[in-house]
C-alpha positions in Angstrom: 232.5 192.0 -6.1 234.7 194.2 -8.3 234.5 197.1 -5.9 235.4 194.9 -3.0 238.4 193.4 -4.9 239.6 196.9 -5.8 239.3 198.0 -2.2 241.2 194.9 -0.9 243.9 195.2 -3.5 244.3 198.9 -2.7 244.6 197.9 1.0 247.3 195.4 0.2 249.2 198.0 -1.8 249.0 200.4 1.1 250.2 197.8 3.6 253.0 196.4 1.6 255.6 197.3 -1.1 253.5 195.6 -3.8 252.2 197.7 -6.6 248.6 196.7 -6.9 247.5 199.5 -9.2 245.9 198.4 -12.5 246.2 194.6 -11.6 243.5 192.7 -13.6 241.2 190.8 -11.3 241.3 187.1 -10.8 238.1 185.2 -11.3 236.3 184.7 -8.0 234.0 181.8 -7.7 231.8 181.7 -4.6 231.0 178.1 -3.7 229.2 175.9 -1.2 231.2 173.8 1.2 230.6 170.7 -1.0 231.7 172.5 -4.2 234.8 173.9 -2.6 235.7 170.4 -1.2 235.2 168.9 -4.7 237.5 171.5 -6.2 240.2 171.0 -3.6 240.1 167.2 -4.0 239.8 167.2 -7.8 242.2 164.6 -9.1 242.4 162.9 -5.7 238.7 162.2 -5.1 239.6 159.0 -3.1 241.0 161.3 -0.4 237.8 163.4 0.0 236.0 163.1 3.3 233.1 160.6 3.2 230.5 163.3 3.9 231.9 165.4 1.0 232.9 168.4 3.1 236.3 169.4 4.4 235.5 171.9 7.1 239.1 173.2 7.1 238.6 174.7 3.6 237.7 178.4 3.3 239.3 179.3 -0.1 241.8 178.2 -2.7 243.8 180.2 -5.3 244.6 178.5 -8.5 247.1 180.4 -10.8 246.5 178.2 -13.8 242.7 178.5 -13.8 241.6 181.4 -16.0 243.7 184.2 -17.5 244.6 185.8 -14.1 244.0 182.8 -11.8 240.9 181.9 -9.9 240.0 182.3 -6.3 237.6 179.6 -5.1 235.8 181.1 -2.1 233.4 179.7 0.5 230.1 181.4 0.2 229.8 184.2 2.8 226.7 182.7 4.4 228.8 179.8 5.6 231.3 182.0 7.6 230.9 182.6 11.3 228.7 185.5 12.2 227.3 185.9 8.7 223.8 186.3 10.2 224.9 189.5 12.0 225.2 191.4 8.8 222.6 192.7 6.3 224.7 191.2 3.6 227.0 188.3 4.6 229.7 189.8 2.2 230.0 192.7 4.7 231.4 190.2 7.3 235.1 191.1 7.9 235.9 187.4 8.6 234.7 186.6 5.0 236.5 189.6 3.6 239.8 188.5 5.3 239.5 185.1 3.6 239.2 186.8 0.3 242.1 189.2 1.2 244.3 186.2 2.1 243.8 184.7 -1.3 244.3 188.1 -3.0 247.7 188.3 -1.2 248.7 185.1 -2.9 247.4 186.5 -6.2 249.5 189.7 -5.7 252.6 187.6 -4.7 252.2 185.7 -8.0 251.5 188.7 -10.2 254.4 190.8 -8.7 256.8 187.9 -9.3 257.6 187.7 -5.6 256.9 184.0 -5.6 259.2 183.2 -8.5 262.2 182.7 -6.3 260.5 180.7 -3.6 261.2 177.0 -3.1 257.4 176.4 -3.1 254.2 178.5 -3.1 253.6 177.7 0.5 256.4 180.2 1.3 253.8 183.0 0.9 251.6 181.9 3.8 253.3 183.8 6.6 252.8 187.1 4.7 249.1 186.3 3.9 248.4 185.3 7.5 250.1 188.4 8.8 248.2 190.8 6.5 245.0 189.0 7.3 245.5 189.5 11.0 246.4 193.2 10.5 243.2 193.6 8.4 241.1 192.1 11.2 242.7 194.3 13.8 242.1 197.4 11.6 238.4 196.4 11.3 238.2 195.8 15.0 237.3 192.2 14.4 238.2 189.5 16.9 240.7 187.2 15.1 239.4 183.6 15.1 243.1 182.5 14.8 244.9 183.9 17.9 247.9 181.7 16.9 247.8 183.0 13.3 251.6 183.3 13.0 252.1 179.7 14.1 249.8 178.5 11.3 251.4 180.8 8.8 254.8 179.2 9.5 253.4 175.6 9.7 251.7 176.1 6.3 254.9 177.6 4.8 256.7 174.2 4.8 257.7 172.9 1.4 
C-alpha cells in the first residue's frame, strides 16, 4: 500500500501546485461495506440504513483520526470490475477512490483547506483530479456527470 500511496501522491504533485514530496502517509484502513457504513454513521447510528450498508459510500477521510488522518476505504473486491484484475488493488476505479481521498489529505496538509468555509469546498478539485486520473489510465469514468457531483457536494 505504501508504494501505491507514494505513486498517487506523486501523481497529485505532478498534476497540481501542491508539494507532495515527503508527506507522511495517512493511515489507510480497508473495510467491508458494513464496516465503512458503521464508521460513517458512528455517533448517529439511528440514521444508518436498516440493512447496515450504505451503498453510496466508497471512502471517508478523517483528519482527526491518527497522527496524519485516516482514510477509510472500501475493500477493492467490492468495486466494480474487481474480478477483471489479478489483484483487485490494480483496478483503476479503486485507485481513483483512494486518489480522491488523498487529494483531501493533501488539501489539508498543504493548508489549502484552512480558508474554506467548510471542508466540502475541496470536492470539485478531488472530483476533477479523479476524472483526469481515469482518463489517463484509459478507464471509463463511472461518473459521466462528475463535475455536477463535485459542485453539489461542495455545498456548505
